[in-house]
N, C-alpha and C positions, 0 to 999 in steps of 0.2 A: 417517475415512479415513489421516488420519495417527496414531500411536502417540505420546502425550504421556505427561507426567505422570499427569494428571489423569485419562484412562482408562484406565489401567495397574491403578488402585483397584477398578476392575470386571472382570478379566480373571477369569477361574476359577484356586483356588489361590492368590490374592491378597485373599483376603478379611479376612488377619489383618494384614496391612499396612495401616498410619496414616502419613498427613502430619503431621508435629510442627515441624517449621517452613520457612519462605520457601513458601510457601504462594501469595503471587503472581508467581511463575515454575512453575506449572502444568503450563504451555500451553505450554515447551517441548519441542520435537521430539525425542524419543528415536531414536537411529539405531541403539547398540548395546548392549550389555551385557555387562559385565568385573568379576569378581570381583577387587580387588586389599586385597593386607595391609600389602604394605612403602611406605609411602609416597612412595617415592621415583619408583615406580614410574608415579608420574604423568608422567613425560616422555615415554610413549609411548603418551598415547592423542591424541585428535585430537580431538577436542569433541564435544558432541550425543551425550557415550554416558551411560546410567543406572552408575551401579559400585555395588558391594555388599564391603560390610567388616565381617566378626567383632568385631573386633578383636585376633584373639590375637594379634599383634606387640606391637603398642602398648598393648594393656591401657586402663588406664581416667586414662593419661594425657594430662587433655584440653588437654594446650599442644603436644604434638605432632599432636592429632584438628583442633583450632582451625587451627595453622597449614597442614596438610592442605587443610582445606576453603576456608581462600582459596586457595590453590593450583589446587584444582578447578574453583572460582569461575573463576579468572583464565584457566583452559582453556576456557569458556565448555561445560564439561559440565552434564548436564539433570538433574546430580539426586546421591544419594548413601542408596543404602538399607542403615539400620545393626541389622544382625542383634544384637539389644540378648539379654543373657545374661551367660553367666562370666567375657567378657572384659570389657566393656562393659556397663554395668550400666543406662543410660537415655542419651540426648541432655545431652551438658552444656551448664549454662542461658548461659554465655559462646555455643558453638556456636549456641544457638539464636537469641538474640539477633543473632551477625554473619548467620546463616542470613534471617532476617526482613531484615533492613536492605536485602541483597541480592538478594532473594527470590531466592535458590538450595534447592531442594525439599530438603528433609531428610526420609526417610521412617523408620521405625521398626517392623522384622518381628523379632516371639519367635522364642529359639534353636531351638525342638523345630519349627518350620516347615523340612522339604526347599527349602534353597537352590536345588539342580539341578532340582525341580521349576518353579518360580517364574523361575526362568534359562528354562527351556527353553520355557514357556511365554509369554513377552516374545518371546521371538528369533521363536518362532513367529511368533507375531501381528505383530513386525513383520517377517517376511519376507513371510506371504504380503500386509499392505498396502502392503507396499512392490512385488509385482508387479499387483497390482491396480490400484495410485495409475499407475507408469510404462502399463500397457498401454489405460487411459481417456485420460492424457492423452495419449496418441500417436493413438489415436482422434480426440478430441477435435481438435486440431491440424489435423488431416486436413480437420477438417469444416470450422474457423473459418478456417483458412491458404491451404487448397486446394482450387482447385476441382473440386472430387470430388462423383459425381453422385450424388443422396440414392437408391439404389436399394431396393427390397424391404430386401438381404443389410442392404444397410447400417443402413435405419432396426434391421429387429431387432435387429442389433448394439449398437445403443443404447437399445432396449428394454431388453437383458440386462443394458447397466451400469446403466441403472435409467430413463432417459429415460422419460417417459409422453406419449405422441399424443393425451390427453384435455385438459391443460397448455397454456397458454403458458408462456413465457419471458421474462424483461426480461435486458438486456445488460449488464453491468456493465466498466470497464476500470480496474481498479485497478497505478496507477503511482507507483513510487517518488521521488518527487525527487528531480533531482540524485543518485544514486546512486553513483554515480564518487567524486561529493567527497565524501560520507557516509566510504566505504569509506577515501579517503585521510586525510582528518581522523583515521578514528580507528585510522589506519592496520592493515589490516585488507588481509593479502594474500594470503593462504591460500585456495584453491582450497574447505577442506574448511568455512573459518570462513564464505565465503560460502555455500555451499550451505546452512548450520548458517543463517544469515541469515535466506532464504528459505522454507528451511521454516519458520520459527518465527512467519513473516508468514503464512503456508500455516497451521499453528496457530489465531493470531488470527480470519482469516477465516472458519475453520473454528468458534468459540468464539463469534461472532457468527452466522454460521448457526444455531448449534445452539439460542443465547437466542433466536432469533426464532423458530424451528422453522421453518425453512427448508429443502429440498431442493435440492442447487445440484452444478453440476459447477464444477471450476477447472483452469484450465492453467496455467501458467508459462512466460512465453515473456521471455527476457532476465529485466529487471527490472521486469516487468509480467505482472498477473494476472487472466485474462479470466474474468468467472464469470457462466455458464448463471442465473437466478436460477429457479423454479421460482414462479408467479404461484399464488390461492389456484382452486379450482373454479369456473367462472364470471369468470374474469378475462380479460375478452378485451379491455379498451381500454383504454390508457395515460392513463387519466383522473386528477385529484387524489390519489385515495386512494393509486391503484399509483405513481405520482411520491413522494407524500409519503413512503410504506412504503420505495421503493428508496431514499432519501435520507436517512430512518432508518438503513437497513441500511450506505450511505455512509460517514453523521457517523461510525456507529458503530466500521465500520474502521478509519476513520483514526484515530480517536481512540484506537482500542487499538495501534497503530503508533508512536502519539507519546509515549504513557503508557510503553509498552514496551522502546521499542526508542529509548535515547536521543539526544536532538537531531533524530533521522529523521521527515522527514515525507512524505506521501502525499496525491494527489490522486486523487478519484475522476469519471471520464466515464461517465455513463448512459448507453444509447443509446436501445432502443426494445423493444416486446413482439413475438415473435414469436409464433406459435404452429407452424408447422413447422420443419424444420431447415434445411431449403435458405434460408431467410429469415434464419437467425443470421450470416452473415458480412454482411450489411447492417449489421443494426443492430450488430453489434459493431465495424463500419466508423465508425456514426457514436459510438460510444463514445470513438476515438483517435480522431478529426476533434476531439473537444473537450476531449483533451489537448495536441493541437495546437497550437489556441485559445489554451490560458493556456498553454502555453510563450510563445506569441507576445506576449501582454501581461506576461508577466513576474510570474501568478501562480501560487501555489502552495498546498497544504496545504487542497485545498477539496472539493468537489463540487457538479456542474456537469449540468444536463438536457442533452441536446442538440435538443430544441427551443426552448430558453432562448437561443440562441447567436446570434439574430437575424437578418441582413443577413450574417453569417460563413455560414451554410450555402449564401447564395446564392452563394457566390466558389467553396465546392466545389467548386463544378457546371459551370463556366467552364471551358470548353477549352481556351482562349487566354486566356493574364492583359493580355497586349500592351495592351489597349483598358481596364484597371484601370491596371498601369503610367502608362500616356498622361494618364488625367484625375487620376493623383498630383500627376504631374508636374505638369499644368496648374493645379493646386491648391493646392502645398504646395513644390515644388519648387526656388521661388526663397527660401522662410522658412528649407528645408535647407540653399540655401547658403550663404547668410548666419548661420545658426548654426554652421555646418562653417568659413565663414571669418573670423570674430571669436571663436570660442569662446565661443559665447551660449548661451540654452536656453532661445528662445523659440517652438521647438514645444510640449517639454515648458508653458513658460508657457499658450499656447493653450488644449494641452489639459486642464489643469487649471482654467482659467477655464472651458471648458464645461463638465468634468464638476461644475461650481459653479456651473450654470444661468446661467453668464453674473452672478454677484454678485462683484461687486469683492473689498468685506470678503473673504470666505468664499475667495476664491483666494487672495488674498494673507495668509493666518493659514496655508494649506495651504502659502503655499509657503515660509511665515516670511519674507516682505520685508514695505516697508511699505504703504500704500495708494497713496501718491502712485509709488510705484514703480511698483505695479502698474499705473496708469495711463498710465502713461510706458508701459511694453509693450507695451499693446493698441493704443495709436497707434501707435507703431514698427510694430509686427506688420500694422494695417491698410495702410501708409505702405507698407510693402515688397509687400504682397501686392497691392494699390490694390482696396481693396474694404472695407464696410462690414461691422464684425461684430453690427450691427445688422437687418440686412437675413435673411431667413431662408429663404433659396433660397441665399445663400452660408455661411449656417451649416450647413443640412443637406448641402451638398456638403463643407466642410469635414470633417467630422463623419465623412463618409463614407471619405473618403477619407485620416484620421488611422486607418482600420478599414484600407484596403487597404494603407495604410502597412507597419500590422500585423502583418496575414498574408503582404504578401510581404517581412519582414523589410527595411521600408525605413527603420523606424522604431525606435526602443527609447527608453521612455517612463519606465520601470523604476529 
């Protein structure tokens, strides 16, 4: 679907092109192609381009070429093709060493190959893929986010794009954790640079799907990616085999983003499977709900299946949250107010205590406090709530209300 350094090698006319450095960056998306001979022309590129150079201006000057490669790497370009021949005999070792270090792809192309033919093929491919991608993206957005009637005309259009009525699909939602914070921390404000990052994530997803031999559709919405992943023929039920496979794919996508985009994390919400397009919205909604709960719990960089949400699933079906809020107030409001008034952290202490199976020693260790301090806090909690933490019914209600507090954003425990 996307044009990357990896797949241009298989384009017609590119058979003699070879990667000589920076193979770790082959999944960078190529947005366009330029021929550059004057190094200072790099000021006019936007990022995401593939550059061609014959060396007619710089010749075999290693220092100039190395400086040039460092500059275009900082500009977030997708690669450099060196037309090796009379001007640049081969890629210098210093350049190869740097490109390998930063995963910046450098290709070599024999001088006798006509550049105009290569560039024309790549640009034509970029244009065709872009039109196809935009068309599919707009169509699938209507299916997923709008209440579209699945008529025969709509279904036939989906089939034309590659949808199979004989297969079931699984809904995955990949969300970049704190994307705006990531952009701010890395001082990224340019729209083209942001778009290049999102395109690179799409390329990572595409690579994972290719390695797992999965057909899929990908729709980008803001900083989330909605994936329709085709299951094997005959797979109609979300059993442990399908679940494990989807978790494997989700984990691979998450890891790819972690590894290839410095300090970026992603979470994956796995909905369920569906065998008709009209069911897709429901399953994608489940994937979004997973991500919503993860944010409420302060968790990130994880892969979670909707059916593992437990009681949180019931909360989403509530038409009125008043009863939930009342229950929270009856069981935990006194403790919350005590914490606010005294700048204490007893609700978190209670949460960790319950997560530690009511083991004083384990809870104290997790909170980095003395065992006796933990005992004192538990006694104080029982006094404030006027309850016994040995009573199972009380424990059940408190656990439920902690989850209600997270869901309604009344509590922040991380």
